[in-house]
C-alpha positions in Angstrom: -19.0 17.7 -6.8 -20.6 14.3 -6.1 -19.4 12.3 -3.1 -20.3 8.7 -2.8 -19.7 7.0 0.6 -19.5 3.2 0.8 -18.5 0.7 3.5 -17.1 -2.7 3.1 -16.7 -5.3 6.0 -17.9 -2.8 8.6 -20.7 -0.6 9.8 -20.0 3.2 9.8 -22.3 5.5 11.7 -24.0 8.3 9.7 -22.4 10.9 11.9 -18.9 9.6 11.0 -19.9 9.5 7.3 -21.1 13.1 7.4 -17.9 14.2 9.2 -15.8 12.6 6.5 -17.9 14.2 3.7 -17.4 17.6 5.4 -13.6 17.1 5.7 -13.5 16.1 2.0 -15.5 19.1 0.9 -13.2 21.3 2.9 -10.1 19.7 1.2 -11.4 20.3 -2.3 -12.5 23.9 -1.7 -9.6 25.4 -3.7 -9.7 23.0 -6.6 -12.9 22.9 -8.7 -11.9 20.3 -11.3 -12.8 17.3 -9.1 -15.9 15.8 -10.7 -16.7 13.1 -8.1 -15.2 11.3 -5.2 -15.7 7.8 -3.9 -15.0 7.2 -0.3 -14.8 3.5 0.9 -14.6 2.6 4.6 -13.3 -0.9 5.3 -11.9 -2.8 8.2 -9.4 -5.6 8.2 -10.3 -8.6 10.3 -6.8 -9.8 11.0 -5.6 -9.3 14.6 -2.0 -9.0 13.5 -2.7 -5.8 11.6 -2.1 -2.8 13.9 -4.2 -0.4 12.0 -7.3 -2.2 10.9 -9.5 0.8 9.9 -9.0 1.8 6.2 -10.4 4.7 4.3 -9.9 4.9 0.5 -10.5 8.0 -1.5 -10.7 7.9 -5.3 -11.4 11.2 -7.1 -12.1 11.6 -10.7 -10.9 14.9 -12.2 -10.9 15.9 -15.8 -8.6 13.3 -17.4 -7.0 12.1 -14.1 -7.7 9.9 -11.1 -6.4 10.9 -7.7 -6.3 8.1 -5.1 -5.4 8.3 -1.4 -5.6 5.7 1.4 -5.4 6.2 5.1 -5.1 3.6 7.8 -5.6 3.9 11.6 -6.7 2.2 14.7 -10.2 3.7 14.2 -11.9 5.3 11.3 -11.4 8.9 12.6 -7.6 8.4 12.4 -7.9 6.8 9.0 -10.0 9.7 7.7 -7.4 12.2 8.9 -4.6 10.2 7.2 -6.5 9.8 3.9 -7.7 13.4 3.7 -4.2 14.8 4.4 -2.7 12.6 1.7 -5.5 13.6 -0.6 -4.9 17.3 0.0 -1.2 16.9 -0.7 -1.9 15.1 -4.0 -4.5 17.8 -5.0 -2.0 20.5 -4.3 0.7 18.8 -6.4 -1.8 18.2 -9.2 -3.0 21.8 -9.1 0.6 23.1 -9.1 1.4 21.0 -12.2 -1.7 22.3 -14.0 -0.9 25.9 -13.2 2.7 25.5 -14.3 1.6 24.0 -17.6 -1.1 26.7 -18.2 1.2 29.6 -17.5 4.2 28.1 -19.2 6.3 28.6 -16.2 9.6 27.0 -15.4 9.9 24.2 -12.8 9.3 25.3 -9.2 12.9 24.5 -8.2 14.2 27.1 -10.8 15.0 30.5 -9.4 12.4 33.2 -10.0 13.0 35.7 -12.7 15.0 38.8 -11.7 13.1 42.0 -11.2 9.7 40.4 -10.7 8.3 42.2 -7.7 4.6 41.5 -8.4 3.3 39.1 -5.7 1.1 37.5 -8.4 4.3 36.6 -10.4 5.9 34.9 -7.4 5.4 31.2 -7.6 5.0 29.2 -4.4 7.4 26.2 -4.6 5.6 23.0 -5.4 6.3 19.9 -3.4 9.2 18.0 -4.8 8.3 15.2 -7.2 9.5 11.7 -6.1 12.8 10.8 -7.7 14.6 7.6 -8.4 17.5 7.2 -6.1 18.6 3.6 -6.9 18.5 1.4 -9.9 18.8 -2.4 -10.1 19.1 -4.4 -13.3 18.5 -8.1 -13.4 17.2 -10.8 -15.8 13.9 -12.3 -14.5 14.1 -16.0 -13.9 11.6 -18.4 -15.5 9.5 -20.2 -12.9 6.0 -21.0 -11.8 4.2 -18.6 -9.4 4.4 -21.0 -6.5 8.2 -21.1 -6.8 8.2 -17.3 -7.0 6.1 -17.1 -3.8 8.7 -19.4 -2.1 11.5 -17.2 -3.3 9.7 -14.1 -2.0 9.4 -15.7 1.4 13.0 -16.7 1.5 14.3 -13.3 0.5 11.8 -11.5 2.8 11.0 -8.9 0.2 7.7 -7.1 -0.5 7.6 -8.2 -4.1 9.4 -10.5 -6.6 9.5 -10.1 -10.4 9.7 -13.3 -12.5 8.9 -14.7 -15.9 5.9 -17.1 -15.8 6.9 -20.5 -17.2 3.3 -21.2 -18.4 2.7 -18.0 -20.2 6.2 -16.5 -20.8 5.0 -13.1 -19.6 6.5 -11.0 -16.8 4.6 -11.4 -13.5 5.0 -10.0 -10.0 4.3 -11.8 -6.7 3.7 -9.3 -3.8 2.9 -9.4 -0.1 -0.5 -7.9 0.8 -1.1 -6.0 4.0 -3.2 -8.9 5.4 -0.1 -11.2 5.1 -1.3 -13.1 2.1 0.3 -13.0 -1.3 -0.9 -11.5 -4.6 0.0 -12.1 -8.2 0.1 -9.5 -10.9 -0.1 -10.8 -14.5 0.4 -8.6 -17.5 -2.2 -8.8 -20.2 -0.8 -8.5 -23.7 
């Protein structure tokens, strides 16, 4: 497994980078399908952000990408958060792969009666996220600046609208640094 460590907007000591690589190698010890991992250290310069240190992990496995991000007051805390999220995602991905390969039922189904072999016992996988609420609405036609104003007035994290210039569905969202972002769909 190849691990690439980068830093953006900050200086990271070599000892901290080596500690992060060791933690990452330890997290992937039970899962050999990870081909390479990119670890990016960054630091937000905004004083209003309580947790300015950010560590992003992006792993490339056979056919999938696994991404985890951790924030903290310092990079040690951010590494802990990112690696723990990464371990949970690897465990979930591995459980899905094993279920598919073995043709097993979902983890929430009861085990087959009479199976006393410990190898046959399936450890329950973490529950997949579920949709608990649905909203239906017709997006309004407006320019991105009006959508940004509507986002501010509603005090939401994002706002979906139809762009008046292109006619495509767009999203205005609030970034962690307090600024706004625009997502435009490409047809």
